[in-house]
C-alpha positions in Angstrom: -77.5 34.0 -46.7 -76.1 33.1 -50.2 -77.8 35.6 -51.8 -76.3 38.1 -49.3 -72.9 37.2 -50.2 -73.5 37.5 -54.0 -74.8 41.0 -53.7 -71.8 41.8 -51.0 -69.4 40.5 -53.8 -71.1 42.6 -56.4 -71.1 45.5 -54.5 -67.4 45.3 -54.0 -66.7 44.5 -57.5 -68.5 47.8 -58.4 -66.3 49.9 -56.1 -63.2 48.2 -57.4 -64.6 49.1 -61.0 -65.1 52.4 -60.2 -62.0 53.1 -58.2 -60.4 52.0 -61.3 -61.9 54.2 -63.7 -61.2 57.1 -61.4 -57.6 56.2 -61.5 -57.7 55.9 -65.2 -59.3 59.4 -65.6 -56.7 61.2 -63.4 -53.8 59.7 -65.7 -55.5 60.6 -69.0 -56.7 64.0 -68.0 -57.6 66.5 -65.9 -61.1 67.1 -67.7 -62.9 65.4 -65.2 -62.6 68.0 -62.6 -63.3 67.7 -58.9 -65.6 64.9 -59.4 -62.7 62.5 -60.3 -60.6 63.8 -57.8 -63.3 63.1 -54.9 -63.6 59.6 -56.3 -60.2 58.9 -56.4 -59.7 60.3 -52.5 -62.8 58.1 -51.7 -61.3 54.8 -53.6 -57.9 55.7 -51.3 -59.8 56.1 -48.2 -61.4 52.5 -48.9 -58.4 50.3 -50.3 -55.9 52.2 -48.0 -56.7 50.0 -45.1 -56.7 46.8 -47.2 -53.5 47.4 -48.3 -52.0 48.0 -45.0 -53.8 44.8 -43.7 -51.9 43.4 -46.3 -48.7 44.5 -45.7 -49.1 43.6 -41.8 -50.2 40.4 -42.9 -47.2 39.3 -45.3 -44.5 41.3 -43.0 -43.3 38.1 -41.2 -43.1 36.1 -44.2 -41.4 38.9 -45.7 -39.1 39.2 -42.9 -38.5 35.6 -43.0 -37.5 35.2 -46.4 -35.1 38.7 -45.9 -33.6 37.1 -42.9 -32.7 33.7 -44.8 -31.3 35.6 -48.0 -28.8 37.6 -45.4 -27.9 34.5 -43.4 -26.8 32.9 -46.8 -25.5 35.8 -48.1 -23.3 36.2 -44.7 -22.3 32.7 -44.7 -20.9 33.0 -48.6 -19.0 36.0 -47.1 -17.4 34.2 -44.3 -16.7 31.3 -46.6 -14.8 33.7 -49.2 -13.2 35.4 -46.2 -11.7 32.3 -44.8 -10.5 30.9 -48.2 -8.7 34.4 -48.4 -7.0 34.3 -44.9 -5.9 30.7 -45.3 -4.4 31.7 -48.9 -2.5 34.7 -47.3 -1.7 32.6 -44.6 0.1 30.3 -47.1 1.6 33.1 -48.8 2.9 34.6 -45.4 4.5 31.0 -44.5 6.3 30.4 -48.1 7.8 34.0 -47.7 9.0 33.5 -44.2 10.4 30.2 -45.1 12.2 31.3 -48.5 13.7 34.2 -46.2 14.8 32.1 -43.5 16.3 29.7 -46.1 17.8 32.5 -48.2 19.5 33.6 -44.8 20.9 30.3 -43.9 22.2 29.7 -47.3 24.3 33.3 -47.2 25.6 32.5 -43.8 26.9 29.2 -45.2 28.5 31.3 -48.2 29.7 33.8 -46.1 31.6 30.9 -44.2 33.1 29.0 -46.7 33.9 32.1 -48.8 35.9 34.2 -46.1 38.3 31.1 -44.6 41.3 29.3 -45.3 39.8 25.9 -44.3 38.5 25.7 -47.8 42.0 25.3 -49.5 41.7 21.9 -51.5 37.9 21.1 -50.5 34.9 21.9 -52.2 31.3 22.7 -50.9 28.1 20.0 -51.3 24.7 21.8 -50.4 22.3 19.3 -49.1 18.5 19.9 -47.7 17.9 18.3 -44.0 15.0 16.0 -44.8 15.0 14.1 -41.2 15.8 15.0 -37.7 16.6 12.9 -34.3 13.1 11.9 -32.8 14.6 12.9 -29.4 15.2 16.4 -27.6 19.0 16.0 -28.0 19.4 17.0 -31.5 21.8 14.7 -32.1 21.8 13.6 -35.9 19.7 14.7 -39.3 19.4 13.1 -42.3 20.4 15.1 -45.7 19.5 14.8 -49.4 22.7 13.8 -50.6 25.1 10.9 -50.3 27.9 9.1 -52.1 26.8 9.9 -55.6 27.6 13.6 -54.7 31.1 12.6 -53.4 30.1 12.6 -49.4 32.1 10.1 -47.0 32.1 9.0 -43.7 34.0 11.7 -41.3 33.7 14.4 -43.8 33.1 18.1 -42.0 29.4 19.5 -42.1 28.7 23.3 -42.0 25.4 24.9 -40.5 24.3 28.5 -40.9 27.1 30.2 -38.9 29.7 27.6 -37.9 30.5 23.9 -37.9 27.4 21.5 -37.5 28.8 18.0 -37.3 30.2 15.2 -39.5 29.3 12.5 -41.7 28.7 9.4 -39.8 26.7 7.5 -42.4 26.3 7.6 -46.1 24.2 5.7 -48.9 23.9 6.4 -52.8 21.5 9.2 -52.1 21.4 10.2 -48.4 23.9 10.8 -45.5 23.6 11.1 -41.6 25.1 13.8 -39.9 26.2 13.5 -36.3 25.8 17.0 -34.7 28.3 18.7 -32.0 25.5 18.2 -29.7 25.9 14.4 -29.7 27.5 12.9 -26.4 29.5 11.1 -28.8 31.2 14.1 -30.3 34.6 16.1 -29.6 36.2 18.6 -31.5 39.7 19.9 -30.8 39.6 23.5 -30.5 40.8 26.7 -29.7 39.8 30.5 -28.5 40.9 33.2 -30.9 43.0 35.5 -30.9 44.4 34.0 -27.4 45.3 30.7 -28.9 44.1 28.8 -25.6 43.2 25.1 -26.6 40.5 22.7 -25.5 38.1 20.3 -26.5 34.4 21.1 -27.3 31.8 18.6 -26.4 28.2 18.5 -25.3 27.1 19.2 -21.9 25.5 16.4 -20.0 22.0 17.0 -19.0 21.8 20.0 -21.4 21.6 19.8 -25.3 21.7 23.6 -25.9 25.3 23.6 -24.1 28.5 23.4 -25.3 31.8 23.1 -23.3 35.3 24.0 -24.3 36.6 21.5 -21.7 40.3 20.5 -21.0 41.7 24.0 -21.3 45.2 24.9 -20.3 45.7 25.6 -16.8 46.7 29.2 -16.0 45.2 30.4 -19.1 42.1 32.8 -18.9 39.2 32.6 -21.5 37.0 35.5 -21.4 33.1 35.7 -22.2 32.4 36.7 -25.9 35.7 35.1 -27.5 35.3 33.1 -30.6 35.8 29.5 -30.7 37.3 27.7 -33.9 38.5 24.3 -34.5 42.1 24.0 -34.1 42.7 21.2 -36.6 45.4 19.6 -34.4 46.3 15.9 -34.6 47.6 14.1 -32.1 47.9 10.2 -30.7 45.3 10.9 -27.8 42.9 12.8 -30.2 42.7 13.1 -34.0 40.7 16.2 -35.4 38.6 15.5 -38.2 37.9 19.1 -39.1 40.3 21.5 -40.7 41.9 24.6 -38.8 39.9 27.4 -38.6 36.2 26.6 -38.7 33.7 28.8 -36.7 32.2 26.8 -33.7 30.7 29.3 -31.2 31.5 32.0 -28.7 32.1 32.0 -25.1 28.9 32.8 -23.0 30.1 31.9 -19.5 33.5 32.1 -18.4 33.8 32.2 -14.8 37.0 32.2 -13.0 36.1 29.4 -10.4 35.0 27.1 -12.9 38.1 27.4 -15.1 40.5 26.6 -12.5 38.2 23.8 -10.7 37.0 22.2 -13.9 39.3 23.7 -16.7 36.0 24.5 -18.6 33.8 27.2 -19.9 30.5 27.6 -22.0 30.2 27.9 -25.4 26.9 28.8 -27.6 27.3 27.1 -31.1 27.2 29.6 -34.0 25.0 27.1 -36.3 21.6 26.8 -35.5 21.5 23.4 -34.8 17.6 23.2 -34.1 16.6 24.7 -37.1 19.0 23.4 -39.5 17.4 23.4 -43.5 20.2 23.1 -45.2 23.9 22.1 -44.6 27.3 22.4 -46.5 29.4 19.0 -46.6 33.3 19.7 -47.3 34.6 17.0 -49.6 37.8 17.1 -51.4 38.3 19.1 -54.4 37.4 16.9 -57.4 35.7 14.2 -55.7 32.2 15.3 -55.6 32.2 14.9 -59.2 29.0 15.4 -61.5 26.9 15.9 -57.9 29.0 18.6 -56.5 29.7 20.7 -59.4 25.9 20.8 -59.9 25.5 22.2 -56.3 27.9 24.8 -57.2 26.3 26.0 -60.4 23.3 26.2 -58.4 24.8 28.6 -56.0 26.0 30.8 -58.4 
């Protein structure tokens, strides 16, 4: 049995040597003629099935390796895409934030720059750093305080109109009580008719303001503008200068005016989304902090 195996191996070796010689002769010249071509074809006939069998035998392993490579490559691409998406989202958020802040600051500059209530006053711009935890949006905290000239009861503007007043102050921060707080009351009037009243928060609805105690027999219409009246009396002393925009009338039925002497007002300032406010301080009281704010705005 062993000798037969040896003979078979020798025969196979001889065939392989012969096939190799035939192939070499093909590359180094055509002089061998038809015999070498015949020998070459015979070698291909013998070795072809072996090559095909080897390819079939190794195909599952080759396919597995290819699948592993494709999987890792796809995973790498997915991770790169996720990083790119996160980066783009960050850029978009930053751009939208910058746009929103720019719009709000422009609105603040427009209010103060086109009104008479700025006479004898300066603006101190501050960023909102805290909000009341309740749904009433009654207070916010800002990053400027007494060192920038702020004091209790100074008027505060938001993007578009009156936001509230300073209620407490530390050296570096201040708390603003918004006009949506239930303790807030602002003497106001409708322009151009001059109908007077008091703006206060509606009970149970933090998004609604009421122009209350309006004069009997005076009609207020939807779309009219409400501003601070700046009046002072024994019953109610206004903390705000005359002419600060508050909001516009959004509901003004005759029945409600005659029965309750009130109309509904939507505030100009976006009190839910305040990022910046401007505190109106007496001219010269802001000191170094107020001057720095003005230089930053210019």
